[in-house]
C-alpha angles and dihedrals in degrees: 000000000000114000093231091055091050089051091052093047092049091046090055092047091050094046093049099044108033096088100027116090091248103090120257092204091052092051092048091051092049089046091057090051094046097044093042100228124139103269092193088069090054102046095103090042092054093053098042096049088058085073087064090059090046090054087059088062091052090052096044094046099035092126090056092050093045091051090050092051091049090045093052091052088053092042090240110181093222093055091046092051090048093055092041092055094047092049093045090049091049099049102071094057092041092055096041092043091054091050096045100035097124093047091050092050090051090061097048095087096047110105092179091059088051093052093049091047090051091057096042091047092050092053090047091053092052092050095046093046089054099043105031116113117238120239138195091216106123125181134036092252091058095059114112116242092248090055092051089050091049092051090048090054090048089054089063089071088069089073084084104081111243096028093096124229093225091044093051094047096043094047090044089054093048090050088055093052102263116147118247103256094046090046091054095045093048087053089052093051093046088055092065101067091031096056095036087057093047092047093049090052093050092048091051092048098043103027096118097048092045091050089050092048092236110204088356093292099119135137093289092057091044090050091056092051091045094054094044093050091047095052094044093047091053090065098036097053094053092049093044096053092047092049101046092045087066107023111025131220105295096106090057090050092054091046090054093050094048094043092046093049091047091049092050091049092049093046091051092052098048 
């Protein structure tokens, strides 16, 4: 399969799945297994194009970020609490990810782990949706510190490929009494420092081979995937927030269970 076509497909997969509770990393791993290309050559690509999807959040929520910047300059308590909660939510995964980096990388090529995590995550979403207490707390800045810490700890589960970073953070938030829209938006905002950190690490580790265009996966190929994931994510995020505000997360849970079961069946028959 042509490298450019693979880049476009992976960009679409990333843009669609990054902010849905279905695991973008898991889908990219399954895509490598299904399409038959060498996933080791695309590891840096897969991480870096996530920044394209993250850029979509910056564009869609630019008014929020601008208000926070202005608020920080004026020492506004709401802006300070917003930044505090995002940083607190980010720290647990940053620290644990640094400690367990080699173990995490060892799991990234395991499609069976992804399939099992799909199913387990789907069941968890159904249970949490049914049992989670509802809350009137609206807005990232209004989250208590202990809630931000709890969501940050939940995000650490996403180090297992297939769990889903957005799924772990959103379900963690719901379990702690955060209403749906705020849970989703806090997950979006947490993605920014998380993925900027991951992308910076990948660029530092693979800079020379990317510059050389090793195996054809150079900056040009990455740029294509980046742009595609950005454009697709722009549309997906808007639709996702509108949908879950009214209908909840159960359809994503059933998708995970069906996709995970199908992946396990296909892997066992290869």
